[in-house]
C-alpha atoms as a printed R data frame, in Angstrom:
    type eleno elety resid chain resno       x       y       z
1   ATOM     1    CA   MET     A     1   2.645  13.253  26.094
2   ATOM     2    CA   ASN     A     2   3.406   9.672  26.793
3   ATOM     3    CA   ASP     A     3   1.698   6.770  24.861
4   ATOM     4    CA   LYS     A     4  -0.824   6.148  27.641
5   ATOM     5    CA   GLU     A     5  -1.751   9.812  27.790
6   ATOM     6    CA   LEU     A     6  -2.028   9.889  23.933
7   ATOM     7    CA   ALA     A     7  -4.560   6.864  24.105
8   ATOM     8    CA   GLU     A     8  -6.587   8.551  26.910
9   ATOM     9    CA   ASN     A     9  -6.806  11.912  25.324
10  ATOM    10    CA   PHE     A    10  -7.705  10.716  21.811
11  ATOM    11    CA   ASP     A    11 -10.987  11.908  20.348
12  ATOM    12    CA   ILE     A    12 -12.084  11.183  16.841
13  ATOM    13    CA   LYS     A    13 -13.778  14.484  16.610
14  ATOM    14    CA   ARG     A    14 -10.597  16.436  17.590
15  ATOM    15    CA   ILE     A    15  -7.826  14.791  15.684
16  ATOM    16    CA   GLY     A    16  -5.041  17.116  14.776
17  ATOM    17    CA   GLN     A    17  -2.430  17.599  11.875
18  ATOM    18    CA   ASP     A    18  -0.052  15.271  13.629
19  ATOM    19    CA   PHE     A    19  -2.496  12.507  13.432
20  ATOM    20    CA   LEU     A    20  -3.434  13.226   9.839
21  ATOM    21    CA   ASP     A    21   0.267  13.267   8.801
22  ATOM    22    CA   ASP     A    22   1.077   9.990  10.723
23  ATOM    23    CA   PRO     A    23  -1.739   8.078  12.494
24  ATOM    24    CA   PHE     A    24   0.283   5.111  13.277
25  ATOM    25    CA   PRO     A    25   1.740   6.164  16.621
26  ATOM    26    CA   THR     A    26  -1.675   6.855  17.863
27  ATOM    27    CA   TYR     A    27  -3.054   3.610  16.535
28  ATOM    28    CA   LYS     A    28  -0.185   1.770  18.551
29  ATOM    29    CA   SER     A    29  -1.038   3.682  21.788
30  ATOM    30    CA   LEU     A    30  -4.766   2.899  21.517
31  ATOM    31    CA   ARG     A    31  -4.126  -0.765  20.897
32  ATOM    32    CA   ASN     A    32  -1.714  -0.898  23.860
33  ATOM    33    CA   TYR     A    33  -3.744   0.982  26.362
34  ATOM    34    CA   ASP     A    34  -7.417   1.433  25.146
35  ATOM    35    CA   PRO     A    35  -8.235  -0.680  22.139
36  ATOM    36    CA   VAL     A    36 -11.991  -0.230  22.463
37  ATOM    37    CA   HIS     A    37 -11.891   3.429  23.006
38  ATOM    38    CA   LEU     A    38 -14.829   5.728  23.950
39  ATOM    39    CA   ASN     A    39 -14.940   9.034  22.293
40  ATOM    40    CA   GLU     A    40 -16.646  11.979  23.855
41  ATOM    41    CA   ASP     A    41 -19.762  11.710  21.369
42  ATOM    42    CA   GLY     A    42 -20.445   8.125  22.613
43  ATOM    43    CA   SER     A    43 -18.915   6.406  19.684
44  ATOM    44    CA   TYR     A    44 -16.113   3.785  19.834
45  ATOM    45    CA   PHE     A    45 -12.882   3.423  18.049
46  ATOM    46    CA   LEU     A    46 -11.599  -0.187  17.482
47  ATOM    47    CA   THR     A    47  -7.771  -0.560  16.937
48  ATOM    48    CA   ARG     A    48  -7.122  -4.353  17.402
49  ATOM    49    CA   TYR     A    49  -7.086  -6.741  14.422
50  ATOM    50    CA   GLU     A    50  -9.580  -9.297  16.111
51  ATOM    51    CA   ASP     A    51 -11.985  -6.424  17.205
52  ATOM    52    CA   VAL     A    52 -11.996  -4.864  13.733
53  ATOM    53    CA   VAL     A    53 -12.605  -8.348  12.041
54  ATOM    54    CA   LEU     A    54 -15.364  -9.135  14.720
55  ATOM    55    CA   SER     A    55 -17.052  -5.809  13.814
56  ATOM    56    CA   PHE     A    56 -17.218  -6.796  10.119
57  ATOM    57    CA   LYS     A    57 -18.339 -10.291  10.770
58  ATOM    58    CA   HIS     A    58 -20.745  -9.942  13.765
59  ATOM    59    CA   PRO     A    59 -24.495 -10.356  12.723
60  ATOM    60    CA   SER     A    60 -25.393  -7.635  15.177
61  ATOM    61    CA   MET     A    61 -23.201  -4.984  13.356
62  ATOM    62    CA   SER     A    62 -25.119  -2.746  10.868
63  ATOM    63    CA   SER     A    63 -23.792  -0.656   8.017
64  ATOM    64    CA   ASP     A    64 -26.916   1.255   7.459
65  ATOM    65    CA   LYS     A    65 -26.321   5.040   8.051
66  ATOM    66    CA   LYS     A    66 -29.564   6.512   7.301
67  ATOM    67    CA   GLU     A    67 -30.043   7.679  10.953
68  ATOM    68    CA   ASN     A    68 -26.458   8.797  11.461
69  ATOM    69    CA   PHE     A    69 -26.048  10.679   8.183
70  ATOM    70    CA   ARG     A    70 -29.341  12.823   8.340
71  ATOM    71    CA   PRO     A    71 -27.904  15.267  11.025
72  ATOM    72    CA   LYS     A    72 -24.596  15.683   9.021
73  ATOM    73    CA   PHE     A    73 -25.929  15.853   5.573
74  ATOM    74    CA   GLY     A    74 -29.628  16.836   5.875
75  ATOM    75    CA   ASP     A    75 -31.966  15.583   3.082
76  ATOM    76    CA   GLY     A    76 -29.462  16.830   0.347
77  ATOM    77    CA   PRO     A    77 -27.734  14.909  -2.497
78  ATOM    78    CA   LEU     A    78 -25.007  13.742  -0.237
79  ATOM    79    CA   TYR     A    79 -27.627  12.006   2.071
80  ATOM    80    CA   THR     A    80 -29.324  10.405  -0.965
81  ATOM    81    CA   HIS     A    81 -25.938   9.157  -2.319
82  ATOM    82    CA   HIS     A    82 -24.425   7.651   0.757
83  ATOM    83    CA   THR     A    83 -27.548   5.987   1.958
84  ATOM    84    CA   SER     A    84 -28.366   4.477  -1.605
85  ATOM    85    CA   SER     A    85 -24.760   3.210  -2.391
86  ATOM    86    CA   LEU     A    86 -23.761  -0.403  -1.608
87  ATOM    87    CA   VAL     A    87 -21.421   0.195   1.209
88  ATOM    88    CA   PHE     A    88 -23.903   1.901   3.650
89  ATOM    89    CA   ASN     A    89 -26.682  -0.634   3.387
90  ATOM    90    CA   ASP     A    90 -27.564  -3.786   5.145
91  ATOM    91    CA   PRO     A    91 -29.316  -6.901   3.800
92  ATOM    92    CA   PRO     A    92 -31.769  -7.623   2.034
93  ATOM    93    CA   ALA     A    93 -31.000  -4.228   0.195
94  ATOM    94    CA   HIS     A    94 -27.254  -4.679   0.327
95  ATOM    95    CA   THR     A    95 -27.664  -8.328  -0.973
96  ATOM    96    CA   ARG     A    96 -29.788  -7.402  -3.950
97  ATOM    97    CA   VAL     A    97 -27.688  -4.307  -4.892
98  ATOM    98    CA   ARG     A    98 -24.441  -6.232  -4.619
99  ATOM    99    CA   LYS     A    99 -25.662  -9.036  -6.828
100 ATOM   100    CA   LEU     A   100 -26.813  -6.589  -9.427
101 ATOM   101    CA   LEU     A   101 -23.580  -4.688  -9.188
102 ATOM   102    CA   SER     A   102 -21.480  -7.858  -9.529
103 ATOM   103    CA   GLU     A   103 -22.473  -8.025 -13.213
104 ATOM   104    CA   ALA     A   104 -19.870  -5.408 -13.645
105 ATOM   105    CA   PHE     A   105 -17.153  -7.621 -11.977
106 ATOM   106    CA   THR     A   106 -17.588 -11.045 -13.483
107 ATOM   107    CA   PRO     A   107 -14.510 -12.841 -14.664
108 ATOM   108    CA   ARG     A   108 -15.572 -12.114 -18.347
109 ATOM   109    CA   LYS     A   109 -15.834  -8.397 -17.678
110 ATOM   110    CA   LEU     A   110 -12.472  -8.393 -15.792
111 ATOM   111    CA   ALA     A   111 -10.850 -10.329 -18.640
112 ATOM   112    CA   GLU     A   112 -12.271  -7.612 -21.089
113 ATOM   113    CA   LEU     A   113 -10.781  -4.911 -18.745
114 ATOM   114    CA   GLU     A   114  -7.208  -6.278 -18.440
115 ATOM   115    CA   PRO     A   115  -6.032  -5.307 -21.940
116 ATOM   116    CA   VAL     A   116  -7.642  -1.868 -21.401
117 ATOM   117    CA   ILE     A   117  -5.784  -1.392 -18.095
118 ATOM   118    CA   GLU     A   118  -2.486  -2.396 -19.823
119 ATOM   119    CA   GLN     A   119  -3.058   0.090 -22.667
120 ATOM   120    CA   ILE     A   120  -3.830   2.931 -20.380
121 ATOM   121    CA   ILE     A   121  -0.775   2.185 -18.217
122 ATOM   122    CA   ASP     A   122   1.481   1.932 -21.149
123 ATOM   123    CA   ARG     A   123   0.196   5.249 -22.521
124 ATOM   124    CA   LEU     A   124   0.675   6.964 -19.193
125 ATOM   125    CA   LEU     A   125   4.201   5.575 -18.797
126 ATOM   126    CA   ASP     A   126   5.195   6.730 -22.359
127 ATOM   127    CA   ARG     A   127   4.028  10.328 -21.340
128 ATOM   128    CA   LEU     A   128   5.953  10.126 -18.157
129 ATOM   129    CA   ALA     A   129   9.203   8.954 -19.785
130 ATOM   130    CA   ASP     A   130   9.011  12.168 -21.848
131 ATOM   131    CA   LEU     A   131   8.696  14.359 -18.805
132 ATOM   132    CA   GLY     A   132  11.757  13.108 -16.957
133 ATOM   133    CA   SER     A   133  10.490  14.662 -13.748
134 ATOM   134    CA   PHE     A   134   6.870  14.485 -12.462
135 ATOM   135    CA   ASP     A   135   4.470  13.979  -9.675
136 ATOM   136    CA   VAL     A   136   3.558  10.309  -9.230
137 ATOM   137    CA   VAL     A   137   0.208  11.298  -7.786
138 ATOM   138    CA   SER     A   138  -1.291  13.701 -10.199
139 ATOM   139    CA   ASP     A   139   0.536  12.480 -13.350
140 ATOM   140    CA   TYR     A   140   0.110   8.715 -12.542
141 ATOM   141    CA   ALA     A   141  -1.616   7.471  -9.561
142 ATOM   142    CA   LEU     A   142  -4.680   9.566  -9.981
143 ATOM   143    CA   ALA     A   143  -4.697   9.454 -13.884
144 ATOM   144    CA   LEU     A   144  -4.897   5.706 -14.025
145 ATOM   145    CA   PRO     A   145  -8.090   4.946 -12.056
146 ATOM   146    CA   THR     A   146  -9.714   8.113 -13.585
147 ATOM   147    CA   GLU     A   147  -9.282   6.627 -17.128
148 ATOM   148    CA   ILE     A   148 -10.304   3.015 -16.037
149 ATOM   149    CA   ILE     A   149 -13.495   4.099 -14.212
150 ATOM   150    CA   ALA     A   150 -14.301   6.612 -16.947
151 ATOM   151    CA   ASP     A   151 -14.070   3.662 -19.488
152 ATOM   152    CA   MET     A   152 -16.169   1.411 -17.311
153 ATOM   153    CA   LEU     A   153 -18.814   4.074 -17.205
154 ATOM   154    CA   GLY     A   154 -18.606   5.410 -20.718
155 ATOM   155    CA   VAL     A   155 -17.547   8.958 -19.586
156 ATOM   156    CA   PRO     A   156 -16.659  11.081 -22.660
157 ATOM   157    CA   GLU     A   157 -13.183  12.503 -22.644
158 ATOM   158    CA   GLU     A   158 -14.289  16.140 -22.206
159 ATOM   159    CA   HIS     A   159 -15.769  15.376 -18.734
160 ATOM   160    CA   ARG     A   160 -13.091  13.103 -17.384
161 ATOM   161    CA   HIS     A   161 -10.966  15.978 -15.848
162 ATOM   162    CA   LYS     A   162 -13.870  16.529 -13.399
163 ATOM   163    CA   LEU     A   163 -13.930  13.045 -11.955
164 ATOM   164    CA   HIS     A   164 -11.183  13.344  -9.294
165 ATOM   165    CA   ASN     A   165 -12.806  16.534  -7.909
166 ATOM   166    CA   TYR     A   166 -16.208  14.833  -7.677
167 ATOM   167    CA   SER     A   167 -14.747  11.816  -5.857
168 ATOM   168    CA   ASN     A   168 -12.607  13.993  -3.513
169 ATOM   169    CA   LEU     A   169 -15.556  16.134  -2.420
170 ATOM   170    CA   ILE     A   170 -18.069  13.235  -2.017
171 ATOM   171    CA   LEU     A   171 -15.763  10.969  -0.106
172 ATOM   172    CA   GLY     A   172 -14.279  13.983   1.982
173 ATOM   173    CA   ALA     A   173 -17.700  14.601   3.440
174 ATOM   174    CA   LEU     A   174 -17.410  11.246   5.291
175 ATOM   175    CA   ASP     A   175 -14.439  12.448   7.479
176 ATOM   176    CA   PRO     A   176 -15.369  12.889  11.239
177 ATOM   177    CA   VAL     A   177 -15.320  16.668  11.085
178 ATOM   178    CA   VAL     A   178 -16.194  18.478   7.861
179 ATOM   179    CA   PRO     A   179 -16.580  22.299   7.480
180 ATOM   180    CA   PRO     A   180 -20.044  23.470   6.206
181 ATOM   181    CA   GLU     A   181 -18.501  24.820   2.833
182 ATOM   182    CA   LYS     A   182 -17.193  21.259   2.164
183 ATOM   183    CA   ILE     A   183 -20.619  19.715   2.737
184 ATOM   184    CA   LYS     A   184 -22.229  22.320   0.393
185 ATOM   185    CA   GLU     A   185 -19.535  21.420  -2.217
186 ATOM   186    CA   GLY     A   186 -20.101  17.696  -1.696
187 ATOM   187    CA   HIS     A   187 -23.884  18.162  -2.371
188 ATOM   188    CA   SER     A   188 -22.975  20.051  -5.635
189 ATOM   189    CA   ALA     A   189 -20.645  17.249  -6.689
190 ATOM   190    CA   VAL     A   190 -23.145  14.547  -6.275
191 ATOM   191    CA   GLU     A   191 -25.797  16.717  -8.245
192 ATOM   192    CA   GLU     A   192 -23.475  17.452 -11.141
193 ATOM   193    CA   PHE     A   193 -21.936  13.987 -11.632
194 ATOM   194    CA   GLY     A   194 -25.446  12.504 -11.151
195 ATOM   195    CA   SER     A   195 -26.768  14.805 -14.007
196 ATOM   196    CA   LEU     A   196 -23.829  13.596 -16.236
197 ATOM   197    CA   LEU     A   197 -24.652  10.117 -15.487
198 ATOM   198    CA   GLU     A   198 -28.271  10.240 -16.185
199 ATOM   199    CA   GLU     A   199 -27.458  11.614 -19.642
200 ATOM   200    CA   LEU     A   200 -25.039   8.806 -20.329
201 ATOM   201    CA   ILE     A   201 -27.401   6.118 -19.071
202 ATOM   202    CA   ALA     A   202 -30.237   7.479 -21.358
203 ATOM   203    CA   LYS     A   203 -27.962   7.280 -24.427
204 ATOM   204    CA   ARG     A   204 -26.912   3.827 -23.431
205 ATOM   205    CA   ARG     A   205 -30.638   2.678 -23.046
206 ATOM   206    CA   GLU     A   206 -31.136   3.881 -26.658
207 ATOM   207    CA   LYS     A   207 -27.939   2.249 -28.006
208 ATOM   208    CA   PRO     A   208 -27.058  -0.686 -25.692
209 ATOM   209    CA   GLU     A   209 -24.451  -2.096 -27.973
210 ATOM   210    CA   ALA     A   210 -22.505   1.276 -28.456
211 ATOM   211    CA   GLY     A   211 -20.245   0.789 -25.523
212 ATOM   212    CA   GLU     A   212 -16.479   0.557 -25.980
213 ATOM   213    CA   MET     A   213 -14.464  -2.462 -24.755
214 ATOM   214    CA   GLY     A   214 -14.388  -2.496 -21.010
215 ATOM   215    CA   GLU     A   215 -17.471  -0.514 -20.429
216 ATOM   216    CA   VAL     A   216 -19.869  -2.024 -17.920
217 ATOM   217    CA   LEU     A   217 -22.688   0.553 -17.943
218 ATOM   218    CA   ALA     A   218 -24.990  -1.507 -20.155
219 ATOM   219    CA   SER     A   219 -24.555  -4.439 -17.753
220 ATOM   220    CA   LEU     A   220 -25.526  -2.263 -14.919
221 ATOM   221    CA   ILE     A   221 -28.478  -0.740 -16.689
222 ATOM   222    CA   PHE     A   222 -29.906  -4.030 -18.226
223 ATOM   223    CA   GLY     A   223 -28.596  -6.741 -15.730
224 ATOM   224    CA   LYS     A   224 -31.250  -8.626 -13.846
225 ATOM   225    CA   ILE     A   225 -31.297 -10.872 -10.669
226 ATOM   226    CA   GLU     A   226 -34.285 -12.930 -10.326
227 ATOM   227    CA   GLY     A   227 -36.135 -10.553 -12.636
228 ATOM   228    CA   GLU     A   228 -35.139  -7.488 -10.818
229 ATOM   229    CA   ARG     A   229 -33.080  -4.514 -11.992
230 ATOM   230    CA   LEU     A   230 -31.370  -1.480 -10.311
231 ATOM   231    CA   SER     A   231 -33.796   1.366  -9.839
232 ATOM   232    CA   SER     A   232 -33.011   4.741 -11.415
233 ATOM   233    CA   VAL     A   233 -31.636   6.187  -8.189
234 ATOM   234    CA   GLU     A   234 -29.822   2.965  -7.331
235 ATOM   235    CA   LEU     A   235 -28.275   2.943 -10.796
236 ATOM   236    CA   VAL     A   236 -27.040   6.599 -10.693
237 ATOM   237    CA   GLN     A   237 -25.840   6.519  -7.118
238 ATOM   238    CA   ASN     A   238 -23.997   3.332  -7.402
239 ATOM   239    CA   CYS     A   239 -22.280   4.594 -10.534
240 ATOM   240    CA   ILE     A   240 -21.089   7.321  -8.453
241 ATOM   241    CA   PHE     A   241 -20.180   4.755  -5.755
242 ATOM   242    CA   LEU     A   242 -18.038   2.850  -8.449
243 ATOM   243    CA   LEU     A   243 -16.086   6.058  -9.079
244 ATOM   244    CA   ASN     A   244 -15.380   6.829  -5.542
245 ATOM   245    CA   ALA     A   245 -14.515   3.312  -4.445
246 ATOM   246    CA   GLY     A   246 -12.359   2.399  -7.499
247 ATOM   247    CA   HIS     A   247 -10.775   5.880  -7.849
248 ATOM   248    CA   GLU     A   248  -9.734   6.622  -4.282
249 ATOM   249    CA   THR     A   249  -8.539   3.201  -3.316
250 ATOM   250    CA   THR     A   250  -6.475   2.661  -6.507
251 ATOM   251    CA   ALA     A   251  -4.894   5.996  -6.549
252 ATOM   252    CA   ASN     A   252  -3.946   5.569  -2.915
253 ATOM   253    CA   LEU     A   253  -2.733   1.964  -3.536
254 ATOM   254    CA   VAL     A   254  -0.502   2.986  -6.466
255 ATOM   255    CA   GLY     A   255   0.882   6.245  -4.840
256 ATOM   256    CA   ASN     A   256   1.476   4.606  -1.499
257 ATOM   257    CA   GLY     A   257   3.116   1.659  -3.163
258 ATOM   258    CA   ILE     A   258   5.581   3.430  -5.108
259 ATOM   259    CA   SER     A   259   6.336   5.857  -1.979
260 ATOM   260    CA   ILE     A   260   6.888   2.825   0.171
261 ATOM   261    CA   LEU     A   261   9.432   1.383  -2.320
262 ATOM   262    CA   LEU     A   262  11.240   4.757  -2.438
263 ATOM   263    CA   ASP     A   263  11.405   4.679   1.348
264 ATOM   264    CA   TYR     A   264  12.663   0.933   1.465
265 ATOM   265    CA   PRO     A   265  15.318   0.913  -1.370
266 ATOM   266    CA   ASN     A   266  16.260  -2.653  -0.505
267 ATOM   267    CA   GLU     A   267  12.661  -3.872  -1.009
268 ATOM   268    CA   MET     A   268  12.787  -1.868  -4.308
269 ATOM   269    CA   ASN     A   269  15.806  -3.611  -5.467
270 ATOM   270    CA   ARG     A   270  14.209  -6.926  -4.354
271 ATOM   271    CA   LEU     A   271  11.179  -6.446  -6.467
272 ATOM   272    CA   ARG     A   272  13.216  -5.364  -9.450
273 ATOM   273    CA   ASN     A   273  15.286  -8.683  -9.144
274 ATOM   274    CA   ASP     A   274  12.332 -10.782  -8.793
275 ATOM   275    CA   PRO     A   275   9.250  -9.264 -10.485
276 ATOM   276    CA   SER     A   276   7.156 -12.191  -9.478
277 ATOM   277    CA   LEU     A   277   6.980 -10.770  -6.016
278 ATOM   278    CA   ILE     A   278   4.584  -8.029  -7.248
279 ATOM   279    CA   LYS     A   279   1.322  -9.836  -6.040
280 ATOM   280    CA   THR     A   280   2.750 -10.151  -2.435
281 ATOM   281    CA   ALA     A   281   4.259  -6.648  -2.629
282 ATOM   282    CA   VAL     A   282   0.771  -5.297  -3.394
283 ATOM   283    CA   GLU     A   283  -0.767  -7.088  -0.520
284 ATOM   284    CA   GLU     A   284   1.975  -5.586   1.738
285 ATOM   285    CA   PHE     A   285   1.452  -2.077   0.479
286 ATOM   286    CA   LEU     A   286  -2.338  -2.544   1.250
287 ATOM   287    CA   ARG     A   287  -1.310  -3.649   4.701
288 ATOM   288    CA   PHE     A   288   1.264  -1.072   5.456
289 ATOM   289    CA   GLN     A   289  -0.500   2.067   4.300
290 ATOM   290    CA   SER     A   290  -4.150   0.912   3.860
291 ATOM   291    CA   PRO     A   291  -5.988   3.150   1.357
292 ATOM   292    CA   LEU     A   292  -9.110   3.056   3.628
293 ATOM   293    CA   GLN     A   293  -8.043   3.569   7.103
294 ATOM   294    CA   ILE     A   294 -11.271   3.859   9.210
295 ATOM   295    CA   GLY     A   295 -14.569   2.258   8.418
296 ATOM   296    CA   ASN     A   296 -17.856   2.497  10.297
297 ATOM   297    CA   ARG     A   297 -20.500   0.110  11.905
298 ATOM   298    CA   LYS     A   298 -23.277   0.510  14.307
299 ATOM   299    CA   ALA     A   299 -24.203  -2.018  16.916
300 ATOM   300    CA   THR     A   300 -27.787  -3.309  16.898
301 ATOM   301    CA   GLU     A   301 -27.480  -5.270  19.943
302 ATOM   302    CA   ASN     A   302 -24.868  -5.235  22.993
303 ATOM   303    CA   VAL     A   303 -21.574  -6.726  21.679
304 ATOM   304    CA   GLU     A   304 -18.532  -7.594  23.681
305 ATOM   305    CA   PHE     A   305 -15.179  -6.497  22.273
306 ATOM   306    CA   GLY     A   306 -11.483  -6.474  23.546
307 ATOM   307    CA   ILE     A   307  -9.032  -8.780  25.124
308 ATOM   308    CA   SER     A   308  -9.718 -11.063  28.062
309 ATOM   309    CA   ASN     A   309  -8.616  -8.525  30.731
310 ATOM   310    CA   LYS     A   310 -10.152  -5.512  29.152
311 ATOM   311    CA   LYS     A   311 -13.590  -6.580  27.870
312 ATOM   312    CA   VAL     A   312 -15.900  -3.731  26.726
313 ATOM   313    CA   VAL     A   313 -19.548  -4.029  25.923
314 ATOM   314    CA   ILE     A   314 -20.480  -1.848  23.291
315 ATOM   315    CA   PRO     A   315 -24.131  -1.039  23.733
316 ATOM   316    CA   ALA     A   316 -26.892  -1.250  21.113
317 ATOM   317    CA   GLY     A   317 -27.285   1.920  19.099
318 ATOM   318    CA   ALA     A   318 -23.577   2.893  19.517
319 ATOM   319    CA   PHE     A   319 -21.655   4.083  16.489
320 ATOM   320    CA   ILE     A   320 -18.281   2.237  15.776
321 ATOM   321    CA   HIS     A   321 -15.073   3.490  13.929
322 ATOM   322    CA   THR     A   322 -13.289   0.388  12.708
323 ATOM   323    CA   GLY     A   323  -9.474   1.034  12.648
324 ATOM   324    CA   ILE     A   324  -8.436  -0.906   9.447
325 ATOM   325    CA   GLY     A   325  -5.041   0.841   9.212
326 ATOM   326    CA   SER     A   326  -4.458   0.114  12.835
327 ATOM   327    CA   ALA     A   327  -5.561  -3.559  12.539
328 ATOM   328    CA   ASN     A   328  -3.148  -4.084   9.600
329 ATOM   329    CA   ARG     A   329  -0.107  -3.213  11.863
330 ATOM   330    CA   ASP     A   330  -1.389  -5.319  15.014
331 ATOM   331    CA   PRO     A   331   1.693  -7.163  16.235
332 ATOM   332    CA   GLU     A   332  -0.574  -9.881  17.541
333 ATOM   333    CA   ILE     A   333  -1.221 -10.848  13.929
334 ATOM   334    CA   PHE     A   334   1.766  -9.582  11.811
335 ATOM   335    CA   ASP     A   335   5.519 -10.095  12.685
336 ATOM   336    CA   ASN     A   336   7.514  -6.785  12.594
337 ATOM   337    CA   PRO     A   337   4.406  -4.822  11.519
338 ATOM   338    CA   GLU     A   338   6.032  -1.548  11.220
339 ATOM   339    CA   GLU     A   339   8.550  -2.812   8.669
340 ATOM   340    CA   VAL     A   340   7.911  -3.600   5.083
341 ATOM   341    CA   ASP     A   341   8.234  -7.203   3.764
342 ATOM   342    CA   ILE     A   342   7.208  -7.473   0.038
343 ATOM   343    CA   GLY     A   343   7.315 -11.226   0.320
344 ATOM   344    CA   ARG     A   344   5.292 -11.349   3.605
345 ATOM   345    CA   LYS     A   345   3.419 -14.582   3.885
346 ATOM   346    CA   PRO     A   346   1.038 -15.069   5.491
347 ATOM   347    CA   ASN     A   347  -0.521 -11.646   5.096
348 ATOM   348    CA   PRO     A   348  -4.118 -11.669   6.224
349 ATOM   349    CA   GLN     A   349  -4.451  -7.765   5.671
350 ATOM   350    CA   ILE     A   350  -8.054  -6.494   5.603
351 ATOM   351    CA   ALA     A   351  -7.605  -3.393   3.534
352 ATOM   352    CA   PHE     A   352 -10.543  -4.323   1.456
353 ATOM   353    CA   GLY     A   353 -12.712  -5.464   4.402
354 ATOM   354    CA   ILE     A   354 -13.878  -8.874   5.029
355 ATOM   355    CA   GLY     A   355 -17.145 -10.779   5.212
356 ATOM   356    CA   LYS     A   356 -20.195  -9.772   3.325
357 ATOM   357    CA   HIS     A   357 -19.081  -6.295   2.831
358 ATOM   358    CA   ILE     A   358 -15.729  -7.038   1.414
359 ATOM   359    CA   CYS     A   359 -14.903  -4.609  -1.437
360 ATOM   360    CA   LEU     A   360 -16.719  -5.705  -4.617
361 ATOM   361    CA   GLY     A   361 -13.834  -4.359  -6.681
362 ATOM   362    CA   ASN     A   362 -10.870  -5.897  -4.811
363 ATOM   363    CA   THR     A   363  -9.994  -8.118  -7.671
364 ATOM   364    CA   LEU     A   364  -9.953  -5.298 -10.031
365 ATOM   365    CA   GLY     A   365  -7.920  -3.082  -7.550
366 ATOM   366    CA   ARG     A   366  -5.344  -5.845  -7.179
367 ATOM   367    CA   ILE     A   367  -5.025  -6.134 -10.832
368 ATOM   368    CA   GLU     A   368  -4.558  -2.442 -11.271
369 ATOM   369    CA   GLY     A   369  -1.990  -2.397  -8.450
370 ATOM   370    CA   ASP     A   370   0.034  -5.284  -9.846
371 ATOM   371    CA   VAL     A   371   0.275  -3.875 -13.461
372 ATOM   372    CA   ALA     A   372   0.664  -0.219 -12.536
373 ATOM   373    CA   ILE     A   373   3.399  -0.601  -9.826
374 ATOM   374    CA   GLY     A   374   5.091  -3.577 -11.430
375 ATOM   375    CA   LYS     A   375   5.410  -1.768 -14.997
376 ATOM   376    CA   PHE     A   376   6.254   1.663 -13.361
377 ATOM   377    CA   ILE     A   377   9.100   0.004 -11.394
378 ATOM   378    CA   LYS     A   378  10.552  -1.945 -14.451
379 ATOM   379    CA   ARG     A   379  10.208   1.085 -16.789
380 ATOM   380    CA   PHE     A   380  12.123   3.593 -14.541
381 ATOM   381    CA   PRO     A   381  15.231   1.784 -13.038
382 ATOM   382    CA   LYS     A   382  16.929   5.297 -12.032
383 ATOM   383    CA   LEU     A   383  13.590   6.397 -10.181
384 ATOM   384    CA   LYS     A   384  14.491   8.681  -7.231
385 ATOM   385    CA   ALA     A   385  12.464  11.068  -4.888
386 ATOM   386    CA   ASN     A   386  12.760  14.667  -6.136
387 ATOM   387    CA   GLY     A   387  11.261  16.664  -3.228
388 ATOM   388    CA   GLU     A   388   9.114  16.257  -0.098
389 ATOM   389    CA   LYS     A   389   6.100  13.893  -0.371
390 ATOM   390    CA   ARG     A   390   2.885  15.101   1.344
391 ATOM   391    CA   PHE     A   391  -0.259  13.096   2.293
392 ATOM   392    CA   HIS     A   392  -3.585  14.564   1.502
393 ATOM   393    CA   GLY     A   393  -4.668  14.946   5.198
394 ATOM   394    CA   ARG     A   394  -7.897  13.059   5.562
395 ATOM   395    CA   ALA     A   395  -8.621  10.677   8.373
396 ATOM   396    CA   ARG     A   396 -10.675   8.036   6.786
397 ATOM   397    CA   PHE     A   397  -8.489   7.623   3.652
398 ATOM   398    CA   ARG     A   398  -4.798   7.431   3.512
399 ATOM   399    CA   GLY     A   399  -3.174   8.706   0.267
400 ATOM   400    CA   LEU     A   400  -0.520  11.018  -1.077
401 ATOM   401    CA   ASP     A   401  -1.341  14.527  -2.391
402 ATOM   402    CA   VAL     A   402   2.267  14.918  -3.745
403 ATOM   403    CA   LEU     A   403   5.097  12.632  -4.632
404 ATOM   404    CA   PRO     A   404   7.720  14.369  -6.933
405 ATOM   405    CA   VAL     A   405  10.159  12.054  -8.571
406 ATOM   406    CA   THR     A   406  12.796  12.136 -11.204
407 ATOM   407    CA   ILE     A   407  13.685   9.126 -13.548
408 ATOM   408    CA   ALA     A   408  16.868  10.442 -15.074
């Protein structure tokens, strides 16, 4: 199948293992031949940078998914969660909840979290040094955000091992095609984690001052904007959202970043020789392997997308898949987009989104990426791959399932 046929035959509901393993050839074909692609179900897939940015910024683009999620999730816990969390709401609800959640991400709170992050990373690196050979994903990339989010929410040690599975099941339900058994498991994950959070919230209401350094739960419970607080449902569901958003993207960023450096040893050496490049390196990792590959919007009015000779009017009511991973490799915006340059400037990557829905935790995510990847590379100068890496095989999120390495 040539590139044009690949674009013409693409359907978001019929993606195969080749796409899940490596979506970038398909993205390239779609950008070149069908950048505003109509799927069989009437939805559209955008792959050009300018179109994806327009979908984020245009006032006629909606993030509200109440109508679209009901057929998929019914009236169960997944529906309650995904329609209550910050990411799938429009103003004024989005504006209100975002302001209230922002209490957890003030400069003061982030300053409190930085030494906590440093301590967690140092502890993990010490353990890895004793192992000699390990899996970067399970032993480091996933362990780091699990510990950080657990600290932020005050989750006790005995429950922390459950968090990755909760996040995986709840976010996995967002993929274009999800087996019924996975939907059922996702409902259970929301219920179980929600019950745990309700217990933690009740305890913190009784003892607001009892939180450890870096915990933000009390701020979420008692924070007010213009006299308003988060409702009980909003509080629980957005605590789940904080786990999902911070856990998945950070784990993918750290795992993908270390994997990219292994694939590009010259860039690895470049970073080791000049550690000050870590900030631009993290931006490049976010661009090259965006942790969130595909987002969603819905048109509330007719909106025109596409290049001048291929304009397409997406009609009101149409569901839109926003190709973030494709936009971040658009050659109209990025020079040599299929190559890694850890010093790339400018680098207007949109892995965290853009506009009013830009990821609330993007600053925290960058801090975690800077410290986790920078310290890892410095600590293990003899780092080598020790087997085949494998991506976890989900369409909307791009991250590794396995990355075996040795440090001896």
